[in-house]
N, C-alpha and C positions, 0 to 999 in steps of 0.2 A: 220583480218577479221573473222567475226564469222561463222562458217559452218551453212549452211541452216537445219533449222529442218525440219523433215519429221515424217509422221506417216504413218506406215504399217497398212493397214486397219484393220487387224484381230490381230494386236499384243496383244491385252489384252483379248483374249478369250483362255480359257484352252480346249475347246473341239470343233469338229463340230458342227454347228447348226442342230437341228432336223428337220424331214419335216415339222413338224408343224410350226417351227420358221421360215423356210425358204418361207413357204405359207404366212405366216402372213406378214413377211417382204416384199414379192412381192406386196402384196395387199396394204401395206402401202406407198410403192414407186408409185406405180399406182395412188393412192389417191394424193399424193403430187404431182406428176407429172402433174395431171389434175388441179392443182392450190388450192387445198383444204388446208386451214390452220387452221381452227377452229375446235375446238373437237366435237361439234355436227354434222357438216358435215362429219367429218373425220370417226365417229361413223356409220352414215348413209351410207357412201361410203363402209365400211366394211361390212355391211350387203348386200348392193346391188351387192358387188362383191362375195359375199357368201365365205367370208374370214373363214377360221377355227378360232373356239373359243374354250375356255375349255369346256368340256362337250358338245357341239356343241350347246351352247346356243347362243341366239340372242345377238348381241352386244349392249351393253348400256355404257353409259359415266361411270358409276361406275365400270362396270366389265372391261372396257378398262383400266382405271387408275389402278386398282387393277393388272391387268395382266402385264401392263408396269411395275409396282413396283416388281411383283414377278420375271418377266425375268431379271430385271436389278440388281437383289440380287446377 
């Protein structure tokens, strides 16, 4: 019998999240919990929730994709 696989939620990070990352993550979780699943609606929700963004810019699709790429590197 194979042992069950498990994932420790934070096993791949090498540091604690910043306050910015925590607040952005909270806003993303709230949007997903509200049933939002498409990119345009997600970006609109981030703006409506006043989620933090780089340099306090208004979220756009391009900015969101660039920031997710930067944060995942």
